[in-house]
HTML snippet that shows the backbone in 3Dmol.js (N, CA, C, O; Angstrom):
<script src="https://3Dmol.org/build/3Dmol-min.js"></script>
<div id="view" style="width:600px;height:400px;position:relative"></div>
<script>
const pdb = `
ATOM      1  N   MET A   1     -77.107 -82.348   3.784  1.00  0.00           N
ATOM      2  CA  MET A   1     -76.292 -81.302   3.757  1.00  0.00           C
ATOM      3  C   MET A   1     -74.589 -82.008   3.935  1.00  0.00           C
ATOM      4  O   MET A   1     -74.347 -82.489   5.042  1.00  0.00           O
ATOM      5  N   PRO A   2     -73.758 -82.045   3.149  1.00  0.00           N
ATOM      6  CA  PRO A   2     -72.728 -81.595   2.936  1.00  0.00           C
ATOM      7  C   PRO A   2     -72.030 -80.237   3.928  1.00  0.00           C
ATOM      8  O   PRO A   2     -72.315 -79.040   3.910  1.00  0.00           O
ATOM      9  N   VAL A   3     -70.757 -81.198   4.977  1.00  0.00           N
ATOM     10  CA  VAL A   3     -70.719 -79.688   5.183  1.00  0.00           C
ATOM     11  C   VAL A   3     -68.939 -80.326   5.645  1.00  0.00           C
ATOM     12  O   VAL A   3     -68.481 -81.395   6.048  1.00  0.00           O
ATOM     13  N   TYR A   4     -68.480 -79.205   5.361  1.00  0.00           N
ATOM     14  CA  TYR A   4     -66.655 -79.320   5.146  1.00  0.00           C
ATOM     15  C   TYR A   4     -65.954 -77.931   6.125  1.00  0.00           C
ATOM     16  O   TYR A   4     -65.845 -76.870   5.510  1.00  0.00           O
ATOM     17  N   ASN A   5     -65.548 -77.953   7.437  1.00  0.00           N
ATOM     18  CA  ASN A   5     -65.222 -76.979   8.053  1.00  0.00           C
ATOM     19  C   ASN A   5     -66.114 -75.526   8.396  1.00  0.00           C
ATOM     20  O   ASN A   5     -65.796 -74.343   8.279  1.00  0.00           O
ATOM     21  N   GLN A   6     -67.260 -76.132   8.830  1.00  0.00           N
ATOM     22  CA  GLN A   6     -67.923 -75.116   8.306  1.00  0.00           C
ATOM     23  C   GLN A   6     -68.899 -75.311  10.115  1.00  0.00           C
ATOM     24  O   GLN A   6     -70.121 -75.452  10.054  1.00  0.00           O
ATOM     25  N   GLY A   7     -68.371 -75.296  11.204  1.00  0.00           N
ATOM     26  CA  GLY A   7     -69.186 -75.988  12.320  1.00  0.00           C
ATOM     27  C   GLY A   7     -69.592 -74.802  12.910  1.00  0.00           C
ATOM     28  O   GLY A   7     -70.516 -75.252  13.587  1.00  0.00           O
ATOM     29  N   THR A   8     -69.574 -73.525  13.164  1.00  0.00           N
ATOM     30  CA  THR A   8     -70.306 -71.896  13.376  1.00  0.00           C
ATOM     31  C   THR A   8     -71.204 -72.379  12.635  1.00  0.00           C
ATOM     32  O   THR A   8     -72.178 -72.912  13.167  1.00  0.00           O
ATOM     33  N   PHE A   9     -71.082 -72.303  11.085  1.00  0.00           N
ATOM     34  CA  PHE A   9     -72.192 -71.798  10.633  1.00  0.00           C
ATOM     35  C   PHE A   9     -73.448 -73.082  10.205  1.00  0.00           C
ATOM     36  O   PHE A   9     -74.584 -72.946   9.751  1.00  0.00           O
ATOM     37  N   ILE A  10     -72.633 -74.367  10.591  1.00  0.00           N
ATOM     38  CA  ILE A  10     -73.844 -75.581  10.452  1.00  0.00           C
ATOM     39  C   ILE A  10     -74.762 -75.446  11.678  1.00  0.00           C
ATOM     40  O   ILE A  10     -75.921 -75.859  11.687  1.00  0.00           O
ATOM     41  N   ARG A  11     -74.088 -74.765  12.835  1.00  0.00           N
ATOM     42  CA  ARG A  11     -74.720 -74.916  14.138  1.00  0.00           C
ATOM     43  C   ARG A  11     -75.962 -74.215  13.899  1.00  0.00           C
ATOM     44  O   ARG A  11     -76.975 -74.621  14.469  1.00  0.00           O
ATOM     45  N   ARG A  12     -76.026 -72.980  12.950  1.00  0.00           N
ATOM     46  CA  ARG A  12     -76.984 -71.829  12.814  1.00  0.00           C
ATOM     47  C   ARG A  12     -77.787 -72.323  11.921  1.00  0.00           C
ATOM     48  O   ARG A  12     -78.964 -71.972  12.014  1.00  0.00           O
ATOM     49  N   ALA A  13     -77.474 -73.099  11.004  1.00  0.00           N
ATOM     50  CA  ALA A  13     -78.119 -73.224   9.815  1.00  0.00           C
ATOM     51  C   ALA A  13     -79.421 -74.952  11.078  1.00  0.00           C
ATOM     52  O   ALA A  13     -80.595 -75.238  10.841  1.00  0.00           O
ATOM     53  N   ILE A  14     -78.610 -75.533  12.083  1.00  0.00           N
ATOM     54  CA  ILE A  14     -79.307 -76.545  12.152  1.00  0.00           C
ATOM     55  C   ILE A  14     -80.824 -76.096  13.367  1.00  0.00           C
ATOM     56  O   ILE A  14     -81.922 -76.618  13.557  1.00  0.00           O
ATOM     57  N   ILE A  15     -80.071 -74.819  13.984  1.00  0.00           N
ATOM     58  CA  ILE A  15     -80.835 -74.313  15.077  1.00  0.00           C
ATOM     59  C   ILE A  15     -82.155 -73.595  13.859  1.00  0.00           C
ATOM     60  O   ILE A  15     -83.309 -73.588  14.287  1.00  0.00           O
ATOM     61  N   SER A  16     -81.953 -73.146  12.703  1.00  0.00           N
ATOM     62  CA  SER A  16     -83.158 -72.485  12.353  1.00  0.00           C
ATOM     63  C   SER A  16     -83.906 -73.453  11.640  1.00  0.00           C
ATOM     64  O   SER A  16     -85.000 -73.130  11.177  1.00  0.00           O
ATOM     65  N   LEU A  17     -83.370 -74.828  11.460  1.00  0.00           N
ATOM     66  CA  LEU A  17     -84.025 -75.694  10.748  1.00  0.00           C
ATOM     67  C   LEU A  17     -85.353 -76.422  11.767  1.00  0.00           C
ATOM     68  O   LEU A  17     -86.359 -77.032  11.406  1.00  0.00           O
ATOM     69  N   CYS A  18     -84.836 -76.045  13.223  1.00  0.00           N
ATOM     70  CA  CYS A  18     -84.941 -76.824  14.560  1.00  0.00           C
ATOM     71  C   CYS A  18     -86.875 -75.840  14.689  1.00  0.00           C
ATOM     72  O   CYS A  18     -87.991 -76.327  14.868  1.00  0.00           O
ATOM     73  N   GLY A  19     -86.553 -74.804  14.549  1.00  0.00           N
ATOM     74  CA  GLY A  19     -87.195 -73.434  14.877  1.00  0.00           C
ATOM     75  C   GLY A  19     -88.651 -73.288  14.126  1.00  0.00           C
ATOM     76  O   GLY A  19     -89.641 -72.584  14.326  1.00  0.00           O
ATOM     77  N   GLN A  20     -88.360 -74.117  13.337  1.00  0.00           N
ATOM     78  CA  GLN A  20     -89.081 -73.783  11.624  1.00  0.00           C
ATOM     79  C   GLN A  20     -91.164 -73.867  12.432  1.00  0.00           C
ATOM     80  O   GLN A  20     -91.137 -73.998  13.655  1.00  0.00           O
ATOM     81  N   ASN A  21     -91.960 -73.831  12.107  1.00  0.00           N
ATOM     82  CA  ASN A  21     -93.094 -74.230  11.923  1.00  0.00           C
ATOM     83  C   ASN A  21     -93.563 -76.144  11.522  1.00  0.00           C
ATOM     84  O   ASN A  21     -94.257 -77.016  12.046  1.00  0.00           O
ATOM     85  N   TYR A  22     -92.745 -76.016  10.389  1.00  0.00           N
ATOM     86  CA  TYR A  22     -93.186 -77.165  10.006  1.00  0.00           C
ATOM     87  C   TYR A  22     -92.324 -78.302  10.652  1.00  0.00           C
ATOM     88  O   TYR A  22     -91.100 -78.280  10.523  1.00  0.00           O
ATOM     89  N   THR A  23     -92.976 -79.322  11.363  1.00  0.00           N
ATOM     90  CA  THR A  23     -92.152 -80.394  12.077  1.00  0.00           C
ATOM     91  C   THR A  23     -91.882 -82.163  10.903  1.00  0.00           C
ATOM     92  O   THR A  23     -91.301 -83.150  11.353  1.00  0.00           O
ATOM     93  N   GLU A  24     -92.207 -82.122  10.114  1.00  0.00           N
ATOM     94  CA  GLU A  24     -91.756 -83.486   9.333  1.00  0.00           C
ATOM     95  C   GLU A  24     -90.910 -83.379   8.368  1.00  0.00           C
ATOM     96  O   GLU A  24     -91.119 -83.652   7.185  1.00  0.00           O
ATOM     97  N   TRP A  25     -89.393 -82.757   9.114  1.00  0.00           N
ATOM     98  CA  TRP A  25     -88.198 -83.036   8.141  1.00  0.00           C
ATOM     99  C   TRP A  25     -87.746 -83.817   8.598  1.00  0.00           C
ATOM    100  O   TRP A  25     -88.404 -84.318   9.509  1.00  0.00           O
ATOM    101  N   GLU A  26     -86.416 -84.417   8.311  1.00  0.00           N
ATOM    102  CA  GLU A  26     -85.493 -85.168   8.454  1.00  0.00           C
ATOM    103  C   GLU A  26     -84.334 -84.606   7.951  1.00  0.00           C
ATOM    104  O   GLU A  26     -84.366 -83.953   6.908  1.00  0.00           O
ATOM    105  N   LEU A  27     -83.343 -84.779   8.555  1.00  0.00           N
ATOM    106  CA  LEU A  27     -81.767 -83.971   8.110  1.00  0.00           C
ATOM    107  C   LEU A  27     -80.633 -85.141   8.158  1.00  0.00           C
ATOM    108  O   LEU A  27     -80.376 -85.679   9.235  1.00  0.00           O
ATOM    109  N   ILE A  28     -80.079 -85.453   7.165  1.00  0.00           N
ATOM    110  CA  ILE A  28     -78.728 -86.244   6.861  1.00  0.00           C
ATOM    111  C   ILE A  28     -77.725 -85.116   6.638  1.00  0.00           C
ATOM    112  O   ILE A  28     -77.538 -84.299   5.736  1.00  0.00           O
ATOM    113  N   LEU A  29     -77.022 -85.452   8.077  1.00  0.00           N
ATOM    114  CA  LEU A  29     -75.873 -84.028   7.573  1.00  0.00           C
ATOM    115  C   LEU A  29     -74.304 -85.518   7.361  1.00  0.00           C
ATOM    116  O   LEU A  29     -74.227 -86.622   7.898  1.00  0.00           O
ATOM    117  N   ILE A  30     -73.542 -84.973   6.584  1.00  0.00           N
ATOM    118  CA  ILE A  30     -72.155 -85.441   6.558  1.00  0.00           C
ATOM    119  C   ILE A  30     -71.499 -84.654   6.603  1.00  0.00           C
ATOM    120  O   ILE A  30     -71.790 -83.532   6.189  1.00  0.00           O
ATOM    121  N   ASN A  31     -70.058 -85.050   7.272  1.00  0.00           N
ATOM    122  CA  ASN A  31     -69.409 -84.265   7.311  1.00  0.00           C
ATOM    123  C   ASN A  31     -68.324 -84.837   6.553  1.00  0.00           C
ATOM    124  O   ASN A  31     -68.222 -86.051   6.380  1.00  0.00           O
ATOM    125  N   ASP A  32     -67.371 -83.839   6.018  1.00  0.00           N
ATOM    126  CA  ASP A  32     -66.697 -84.511   5.103  1.00  0.00           C
ATOM    127  C   ASP A  32     -65.364 -84.081   5.037  1.00  0.00           C
ATOM    128  O   ASP A  32     -64.764 -83.496   4.136  1.00  0.00           O
ATOM    129  N   GLY A  33     -64.906 -84.573   6.436  1.00  0.00           N
ATOM    130  CA  GLY A  33     -63.637 -85.037   6.807  1.00  0.00           C
ATOM    131  C   GLY A  33     -63.378 -83.694   7.374  1.00  0.00           C
ATOM    132  O   GLY A  33     -62.217 -83.341   7.171  1.00  0.00           O
ATOM    133  N   SER A  34     -64.266 -82.635   8.172  1.00  0.00           N
ATOM    134  CA  SER A  34     -63.539 -81.600   8.386  1.00  0.00           C
ATOM    135  C   SER A  34     -63.221 -82.044   9.921  1.00  0.00           C
ATOM    136  O   SER A  34     -63.628 -82.862  10.745  1.00  0.00           O
ATOM    137  N   THR A  35     -61.800 -80.535   9.754  1.00  0.00           N
ATOM    138  CA  THR A  35     -60.955 -80.524  10.582  1.00  0.00           C
ATOM    139  C   THR A  35     -60.904 -79.400  11.663  1.00  0.00           C
ATOM    140  O   THR A  35     -59.936 -78.984  12.301  1.00  0.00           O
ATOM    141  N   ASP A  36     -62.576 -78.922  11.698  1.00  0.00           N
ATOM    142  CA  ASP A  36     -62.604 -77.791  12.892  1.00  0.00           C
ATOM    143  C   ASP A  36     -63.303 -78.423  13.951  1.00  0.00           C
ATOM    144  O   ASP A  36     -64.410 -77.903  14.093  1.00  0.00           O
ATOM    145  N   GLN A  37     -63.113 -79.213  14.634  1.00  0.00           N
ATOM    146  CA  GLN A  37     -63.943 -79.841  15.486  1.00  0.00           C
ATOM    147  C   GLN A  37     -65.317 -79.423  15.626  1.00  0.00           C
ATOM    148  O   GLN A  37     -65.582 -78.572  16.474  1.00  0.00           O
ATOM    149  N   MET A  38     -66.446 -80.036  14.723  1.00  0.00           N
ATOM    150  CA  MET A  38     -67.642 -79.680  14.126  1.00  0.00           C
ATOM    151  C   MET A  38     -68.441 -80.420  15.222  1.00  0.00           C
ATOM    152  O   MET A  38     -69.633 -80.147  15.363  1.00  0.00           O
ATOM    153  N   GLU A  39     -67.808 -81.400  16.053  1.00  0.00           N
ATOM    154  CA  GLU A  39     -68.706 -81.920  16.956  1.00  0.00           C
ATOM    155  C   GLU A  39     -68.943 -81.463  17.888  1.00  0.00           C
ATOM    156  O   GLU A  39     -69.879 -81.873  18.573  1.00  0.00           O
ATOM    157  N   GLU A  40     -68.187 -80.464  18.238  1.00  0.00           N
ATOM    158  CA  GLU A  40     -67.898 -79.707  19.424  1.00  0.00           C
ATOM    159  C   GLU A  40     -69.188 -78.337  19.088  1.00  0.00           C
ATOM    160  O   GLU A  40     -69.572 -77.813  20.134  1.00  0.00           O
ATOM    161  N   TYR A  41     -69.745 -77.843  17.971  1.00  0.00           N
ATOM    162  CA  TYR A  41     -70.588 -76.859  17.766  1.00  0.00           C
ATOM    163  C   TYR A  41     -72.011 -78.078  17.765  1.00  0.00           C
ATOM    164  O   TYR A  41     -73.077 -77.467  17.851  1.00  0.00           O
ATOM    165  N   ILE A  42     -72.107 -78.890  17.723  1.00  0.00           N
ATOM    166  CA  ILE A  42     -73.444 -79.484  17.354  1.00  0.00           C
ATOM    167  C   ILE A  42     -73.750 -80.611  18.376  1.00  0.00           C
ATOM    168  O   ILE A  42     -74.932 -80.831  18.636  1.00  0.00           O
ATOM    169  N   THR A  43     -72.798 -81.324  18.962  1.00  0.00           N
ATOM    170  CA  THR A  43     -73.213 -82.403  19.986  1.00  0.00           C
ATOM    171  C   THR A  43     -74.350 -82.500  21.174  1.00  0.00           C
ATOM    172  O   THR A  43     -74.952 -83.413  21.739  1.00  0.00           O
ATOM    173  N   ASP A  44     -74.324 -81.371  21.232  1.00  0.00           N
ATOM    174  CA  ASP A  44     -76.136 -81.331  21.860  1.00  0.00           C
ATOM    175  C   ASP A  44     -77.064 -80.989  21.154  1.00  0.00           C
ATOM    176  O   ASP A  44     -78.178 -81.061  21.673  1.00  0.00           O
ATOM    177  N   ILE A  45     -76.981 -80.566  19.930  1.00  0.00           N
ATOM    178  CA  ILE A  45     -78.117 -80.799  19.615  1.00  0.00           C
ATOM    179  C   ILE A  45     -78.446 -82.290  18.851  1.00  0.00           C
ATOM    180  O   ILE A  45     -79.548 -82.825  18.728  1.00  0.00           O
ATOM    181  N   LEU A  46     -77.067 -82.799  18.362  1.00  0.00           N
ATOM    182  CA  LEU A  46     -77.451 -84.219  17.830  1.00  0.00           C
ATOM    183  C   LEU A  46     -78.092 -85.328  19.163  1.00  0.00           C
ATOM    184  O   LEU A  46     -78.650 -86.398  18.917  1.00  0.00           O
ATOM    185  N   GLN A  47     -77.900 -84.882  20.305  1.00  0.00           N
ATOM    186  CA  GLN A  47     -78.044 -85.209  21.720  1.00  0.00           C
ATOM    187  C   GLN A  47     -79.739 -85.319  21.241  1.00  0.00           C
ATOM    188  O   GLN A  47     -80.269 -86.363  20.861  1.00  0.00           O
ATOM    189  N   THR A  48     -80.200 -84.420  21.322  1.00  0.00           N
ATOM    190  CA  THR A  48     -81.761 -84.180  21.317  1.00  0.00           C
ATOM    191  C   THR A  48     -82.496 -85.266  20.762  1.00  0.00           C
ATOM    192  O   THR A  48     -81.818 -85.940  19.986  1.00  0.00           O
ATOM    193  N   THR A  49     -83.677 -85.648  20.916  1.00  0.00           N
ATOM    194  CA  THR A  49     -83.906 -86.844  20.375  1.00  0.00           C
ATOM    195  C   THR A  49     -85.068 -86.433  19.712  1.00  0.00           C
ATOM    196  O   THR A  49     -85.277 -87.136  18.723  1.00  0.00           O
ATOM    197  N   GLU A  50     -85.979 -85.472  19.905  1.00  0.00           N
ATOM    198  CA  GLU A  50     -86.598 -85.007  19.354  1.00  0.00           C
ATOM    199  C   GLU A  50     -86.733 -84.445  17.743  1.00  0.00           C
ATOM    200  O   GLU A  50     -87.650 -84.326  16.931  1.00  0.00           O
ATOM    201  N   TYR A  51     -85.757 -84.263  17.764  1.00  0.00           N
ATOM    202  CA  TYR A  51     -85.401 -84.268  15.718  1.00  0.00           C
ATOM    203  C   TYR A  51     -84.697 -85.114  15.222  1.00  0.00           C
ATOM    204  O   TYR A  51     -83.795 -85.702  15.818  1.00  0.00           O
ATOM    205  N   GLN A  52     -85.055 -85.297  13.947  1.00  0.00           N
ATOM    206  CA  GLN A  52     -84.810 -86.495  12.925  1.00  0.00           C
ATOM    207  C   GLN A  52     -83.334 -85.942  12.299  1.00  0.00           C
ATOM    208  O   GLN A  52     -83.149 -85.443  11.189  1.00  0.00           O
ATOM    209  N   ILE A  53     -82.623 -86.124  13.072  1.00  0.00           N
ATOM    210  CA  ILE A  53     -81.140 -85.504  12.438  1.00  0.00           C
ATOM    211  C   ILE A  53     -80.394 -87.301  12.530  1.00  0.00           C
ATOM    212  O   ILE A  53     -80.630 -88.189  13.348  1.00  0.00           O
ATOM    213  N   HIS A  54     -79.420 -87.290  11.281  1.00  0.00           N
ATOM    214  CA  HIS A  54     -78.738 -88.107  11.210  1.00  0.00           C
ATOM    215  C   HIS A  54     -77.296 -87.768  10.815  1.00  0.00           C
ATOM    216  O   HIS A  54     -77.176 -87.061   9.814  1.00  0.00           O
ATOM    217  N   TYR A  55     -76.519 -88.044  11.257  1.00  0.00           N
ATOM    218  CA  TYR A  55     -74.712 -87.920  11.361  1.00  0.00           C
ATOM    219  C   TYR A  55     -73.755 -88.643  10.848  1.00  0.00           C
ATOM    220  O   TYR A  55     -73.149 -89.402  11.605  1.00  0.00           O
ATOM    221  N   ILE A  56     -73.299 -88.558   9.061  1.00  0.00           N
ATOM    222  CA  ILE A  56     -72.724 -89.700   9.031  1.00  0.00           C
ATOM    223  C   ILE A  56     -70.883 -88.889   8.871  1.00  0.00           C
ATOM    224  O   ILE A  56     -70.773 -87.798   8.312  1.00  0.00           O
ATOM    225  N   ILE A  57     -70.122 -89.337   9.218  1.00  0.00           N
ATOM    226  CA  ILE A  57     -68.481 -89.080   9.002  1.00  0.00           C
ATOM    227  C   ILE A  57     -67.620 -89.399   7.844  1.00  0.00           C
ATOM    228  O   ILE A  57     -67.410 -90.541   7.435  1.00  0.00           O
ATOM    229  N   ASN A  58     -67.205 -88.468   7.417  1.00  0.00           N
ATOM    230  CA  ASN A  58     -66.365 -88.961   6.618  1.00  0.00           C
ATOM    231  C   ASN A  58     -64.943 -89.003   7.075  1.00  0.00           C
ATOM    232  O   ASN A  58     -64.589 -87.892   7.470  1.00  0.00           O
ATOM    233  N   SER A  59     -64.039 -89.885   7.152  1.00  0.00           N
ATOM    234  CA  SER A  59     -63.144 -90.010   7.399  1.00  0.00           C
ATOM    235  C   SER A  59     -61.578 -88.395   7.129  1.00  0.00           C
ATOM    236  O   SER A  59     -60.771 -87.640   7.671  1.00  0.00           O
ATOM    237  N   GLU A  60     -62.115 -88.816   6.033  1.00  0.00           N
ATOM    238  CA  GLU A  60     -61.505 -87.514   4.836  1.00  0.00           C
ATOM    239  C   GLU A  60     -62.842 -86.997   4.176  1.00  0.00           C
ATOM    240  O   GLU A  60     -64.020 -87.267   3.945  1.00  0.00           O
ATOM    241  N   ASN A  61     -61.635 -85.877   4.008  1.00  0.00           N
ATOM    242  CA  ASN A  61     -62.686 -84.916   2.270  1.00  0.00           C
ATOM    243  C   ASN A  61     -62.942 -85.575   1.324  1.00  0.00           C
ATOM    244  O   ASN A  61     -61.956 -85.977   0.708  1.00  0.00           O
ATOM    245  N   LYS A  62     -64.101 -85.915   0.870  1.00  0.00           N
ATOM    246  CA  LYS A  62     -63.747 -86.890  -0.651  1.00  0.00           C
ATOM    247  C   LYS A  62     -64.832 -86.059  -1.019  1.00  0.00           C
ATOM    248  O   LYS A  62     -65.723 -86.747  -1.517  1.00  0.00           O
ATOM    249  N   GLY A  63     -65.094 -84.940  -0.976  1.00  0.00           N
ATOM    250  CA  GLY A  63     -65.562 -83.284  -2.127  1.00  0.00           C
ATOM    251  C   GLY A  63     -67.013 -84.342  -2.312  1.00  0.00           C
ATOM    252  O   GLY A  63     -67.630 -85.285  -1.817  1.00  0.00           O
ATOM    253  N   LEU A  64     -66.974 -83.272  -3.517  1.00  0.00           N
ATOM    254  CA  LEU A  64     -68.761 -83.490  -4.239  1.00  0.00           C
ATOM    255  C   LEU A  64     -68.883 -84.737  -4.853  1.00  0.00           C
ATOM    256  O   LEU A  64     -67.858 -85.079  -5.443  1.00  0.00           O
ATOM    257  N   GLY A  65     -69.569 -85.317  -4.887  1.00  0.00           N
ATOM    258  CA  GLY A  65     -70.157 -85.997  -5.707  1.00  0.00           C
ATOM    259  C   GLY A  65     -69.458 -87.560  -5.455  1.00  0.00           C
ATOM    260  O   GLY A  65     -69.345 -88.391  -6.356  1.00  0.00           O
ATOM    261  N   GLN A  66     -68.962 -87.795  -3.850  1.00  0.00           N
ATOM    262  CA  GLN A  66     -67.956 -89.275  -4.058  1.00  0.00           C
ATOM    263  C   GLN A  66     -69.194 -89.493  -3.106  1.00  0.00           C
ATOM    264  O   GLN A  66     -69.925 -88.612  -2.652  1.00  0.00           O
ATOM    265  N   HIS A  67     -69.280 -90.961  -2.882  1.00  0.00           N
ATOM    266  CA  HIS A  67     -70.089 -91.764  -2.281  1.00  0.00           C
ATOM    267  C   HIS A  67     -69.442 -91.548  -0.080  1.00  0.00           C
ATOM    268  O   HIS A  67     -68.342 -91.483   0.469  1.00  0.00           O
ATOM    269  N   SER A  68     -70.329 -91.529   0.222  1.00  0.00           N
ATOM    270  CA  SER A  68     -69.806 -91.674   1.394  1.00  0.00           C
ATOM    271  C   SER A  68     -70.545 -92.436   2.110  1.00  0.00           C
ATOM    272  O   SER A  68     -71.653 -92.840   1.754  1.00  0.00           O
ATOM    273  N   THR A  69     -69.741 -92.819   3.677  1.00  0.00           N
ATOM    274  CA  THR A  69     -69.407 -94.071   3.982  1.00  0.00           C
ATOM    275  C   THR A  69     -70.019 -93.389   5.601  1.00  0.00           C
ATOM    276  O   THR A  69     -70.246 -92.192   5.779  1.00  0.00           O
ATOM    277  N   ARG A  70     -70.167 -94.278   6.460  1.00  0.00           N
ATOM    278  CA  ARG A  70     -70.626 -94.436   7.895  1.00  0.00           C
ATOM    279  C   ARG A  70     -69.266 -94.885   8.694  1.00  0.00           C
ATOM    280  O   ARG A  70     -68.978 -96.075   8.563  1.00  0.00           O
ATOM    281  N   ASP A  71     -68.240 -93.952   9.643  1.00  0.00           N
ATOM    282  CA  ASP A  71     -67.241 -94.707   9.948  1.00  0.00           C
ATOM    283  C   ASP A  71     -67.852 -94.955  11.589  1.00  0.00           C
ATOM    284  O   ASP A  71     -67.227 -95.661  12.380  1.00  0.00           O
TER     285      ASP A  71
END
`;
const viewer = $3Dmol.createViewer("view");
viewer.addModel(pdb, "pdb");
viewer.setStyle({}, {cartoon: {color: "spectrum"}});
viewer.zoomTo();
viewer.render();
</script>
């Protein structure tokens, strides 16, 4: 799920996903150079080990269709 400057929205989306009955999922969350302190909104969720969430951060906005790298 690519995300850019949607910290409050993405938190609600992740919480909704975590609340589903189906548990065999994995979320790859790509922060595409956000400037809205997204980590502050989702740090507690990322630290919960019961969920399969991988968090990738681009140091700058690369837009759709660009390759993401782990920073």
